C-alpha positions in Angstrom: -1.4 0.5 -4.6 1.6 2.5 -5.7 1.5 4.7 -2.7 1.2 1.7 -0.4 4.1 0.0 -2.1 6.2 3.2 -1.9 5.5 3.5 1.8 6.5 -0.1 2.4 9.6 -0.2 0.3 10.6 3.5 0.9 11.6 3.5 -2.8 10.2 5.1 -6.0 7.9 3.0 -8.0 10.0 1.6 -10.9 12.5 4.3 -9.9 15.1 2.9 -12.2 12.9 3.5 -15.3 13.4 7.0 -16.8 10.3 7.4 -18.9 6.7 7.4 -17.7 5.7 5.8 -21.0 7.9 2.9 -20.2 6.3 2.6 -16.7 2.9 2.7 -18.3 3.7 -0.1 -20.7 5.1 -2.2 -17.9 2.1 -1.7 -15.7 -0.4 -2.4 -18.6 1.5 -5.6 -19.2 1.0 -6.6 -15.6 4.4 -6.0 -14.2 4.7 -4.8 -10.6 7.7 -4.3 -8.5 8.4 -7.0 -5.9 6.9 -6.6 -2.5 9.7 -6.4 0.1 9.8 -8.9 2.9 9.8 -7.0 6.2 9.6 -8.2 9.9 6.0 -8.1 11.0 6.0 -7.8 14.8 2.4 -6.5 14.9 0.8 -8.9 12.5 -0.3 -6.4 9.8 1.8 -7.4 6.8 -0.6 -10.0 5.4 -3.4 -7.5 5.5 -1.2 -4.7 4.1 0.1 -6.8 1.2 -3.4 -8.0 0.4 -4.7 -4.4 0.3 -1.7 -3.3 -1.8 -2.3 -6.1 -4.2 -6.0 -5.4 -4.5 -5.3 -1.7 -5.1 -3.1 -2.3 -8.1 -5.1 -5.1 -9.7 -5.0 -5.0 -13.5 -8.8 -4.8 -13.5 -9.8 -1.4 -12.1 -13.4 -2.6 -11.4 -12.1 -5.0 -8.7 -10.0 -2.4 -6.9 -11.4 -1.5 -3.5 -13.2 1.9 -3.1 -11.3 4.5 -1.1 -13.7 4.2 1.8 -12.7 0.5 2.1 -9.0 1.3 1.9 -9.4 3.8 4.7 -11.4 1.4 6.8 -8.8 -1.4 6.3 -5.9 0.9 7.1 -7.6 2.0 10.3 -8.0 -1.6 11.3 -4.3 -2.1 10.8 -3.6 1.0 12.7 -5.6 -0.4 15.6 -3.5 -3.6 15.5 -0.4 -1.3 15.9 -1.9 0.1 19.1 -3.2 3.4 17.7 -6.7 4.7 18.3 -9.1 4.4 15.4 -9.3 7.3 12.9 -12.7 8.3 11.7 -11.7 10.3 8.6 -8.9 10.2 6.1 -7.5 13.5 7.5 -7.1 11.7 10.9 -5.0 8.9 9.3 -1.2 9.8 9.4 0.7 8.9 6.3 2.9 6.5 8.2 0.0 4.8 10.2 0.7 1.4 8.9 4.5 1.5 8.4 5.4 3.2 11.6 6.5 -0.1 13.1 8.9 -0.8 10.3 11.0 2.4 10.7 
């Protein structure tokens, strides 16, 4: 969830906070940085935000497995007009956010 948020926001996760222990306390208490509003010409933002939110759920047992994350990112990638990737190594880091550059 953190990596997805950083890709979307192009910012450091709680970048204004100096100490990791403070970030840990904030996350444990349920705090998350706001999800930026971005133009969505390809119709992937709802899917992306849903995935991001699921990945940083407070309850680790409800977070999606990595195989599901890759599958969902590949579906978003297809919506952007890219061919499907079959493995994580085929999935470029900017596969979902390339349309927001």
